[in-house]
C-alpha positions in Angstrom: -19.9 132.4 42.6 -21.1 129.5 44.8 -23.9 130.1 47.3 -22.6 131.7 50.4 -24.4 132.5 53.6 -25.3 136.1 54.3 -22.5 136.5 57.0 -19.8 135.3 54.6 -21.1 137.8 51.9 -21.1 140.6 54.5 -17.6 139.8 55.4 -16.4 139.8 51.8 -18.1 143.1 51.2 -16.4 144.6 54.2 -13.0 143.4 52.9 -13.7 144.9 49.5 -14.7 148.2 51.1 -11.5 148.3 53.1 -9.4 147.5 50.0 -11.1 150.3 48.0 -10.4 152.7 50.8 -6.8 151.8 50.8 -6.7 152.2 47.0 -8.1 155.7 47.4 -5.5 156.6 50.0 -2.7 155.3 47.6 -4.1 157.5 44.8 -4.1 160.5 47.1 -0.5 159.8 48.1 0.5 159.3 44.5 -0.9 162.7 43.5 0.9 164.5 46.3 4.2 162.8 45.6 3.9 163.4 41.9 3.4 167.1 42.5 6.5 167.0 44.8 8.5 165.2 42.1 7.5 167.8 39.5 8.5 170.6 41.8 11.9 168.8 42.2 12.1 168.9 38.4 11.7 165.2 37.7 10.3 164.8 34.2 6.8 163.5 33.5 8.5 160.5 31.7 10.7 159.6 34.6 7.8 159.8 37.1 5.6 157.7 34.9 8.4 155.1 34.5 9.0 155.0 38.2 5.3 154.4 38.8 4.9 151.8 36.1 2.5 154.0 34.2 2.3 155.6 30.8 2.8 159.3 30.5 -0.8 159.6 29.3 -2.0 157.6 32.3 -0.1 159.8 34.7 -1.5 163.0 33.1 -5.0 161.6 33.5 -4.4 160.6 37.1 -3.0 164.0 38.0 -5.9 165.8 36.2 -8.3 163.7 38.3 -6.2 164.4 41.5 -6.2 168.2 40.8 -9.9 168.1 39.8 -10.7 167.1 43.3 -9.6 170.6 44.5 -6.0 169.8 45.4 -3.5 172.7 45.4 -0.8 172.9 42.8 2.1 175.3 42.9 0.4 177.4 45.6 -2.9 177.9 43.8 -6.0 175.8 43.5 -5.9 173.4 40.6 -7.9 174.3 37.6 
């Protein structure tokens, strides 16, 4: 990376922070909508395909989502 002044670096860090916050919000939305899709009886395979993920990736993502204390099926995720 070329030498930048401190203000340019601060601005870049702010942008990165904003993008990371948006990514977190998207992951949160994905977790909620995947739960809704499962409740509507969509298969794990179909959901993964629609999201452009592997089934294993989707399982891991949902495990992480539920590990943050999200409810699932009316109970706290284990």
